[in-house]
N, C-alpha and C positions, 0 to 999 in steps of 0.2 A: 255939183259936179265933180267925179273923181278925176277925171284925161278929160282932157281938152278933144275936139275929133281931131287936130291935126296929131295930138301927142298917137291917139288911139290907132291911125295910120303907122304909126312909126314904131307902135309896139305890135304890131302885127307882122310888120315886115322882117322884126329882131324873131318872134318865133317863128317865122317861115324861114330863117335865111339861114340856117343850120349853123354858125359861126359860135353858137351859143348853146347851152341847153337849155331847153324852153322851159318856161314855167310851166308847171303841171298840177293836177288834183292831188289832194293829201288823199283821196278814196281811190285814186286811179288800179289799185293793185284788187280791186272788190270783183272784179269778174263782172261789172256792167257797165265800164268805159271801153272805148273802142277807140282808134288813133283817127287824131282827126289834126289839122293841120301840120305836124311834124311829128307827133309822140304819142304814145298813149295816153291819154286824158289831159291834152295840150291845153290850156286856160285860154280862153277868147279873150281879147280885150276889147272891154265897151266903153261910153264917158260915164257908166256908171261904176265900174272899176272892172276886174274881171272877172271872167263867172265861168264855171266849166257849164259844159249843155250834157252833161249825165246826171250831176246829182245839183244837190243846191250851193257846192261849196264858192265860194268867192274870195278875192283877195284884192285888195287898196290900194296897193303899192307895187313901183316900179322903182329898178336902178335910174337917176335922172339921166345916164348917158342912153338911156332906151328911148325916152320920150323925146329926144332929138331928132329931128328927121337928118336923115343923112348929109345931107348938102350943107348943116349948121357946123 
């Protein structure tokens, strides 16, 4: 497991809150990607890592501060 379920929730909050540029797919400019969550080709956090819902792009890391709940 790359991320815990609590980390997934925290990562999704960071993707949605607009305080930082979201993690996005490296292929997002290919014309096949759409705006999701907060940006064109934004990645979706899962317990298996980041996934792109439009292609097979994945990412297995995030900044440590993004994994922590906002109240920690």
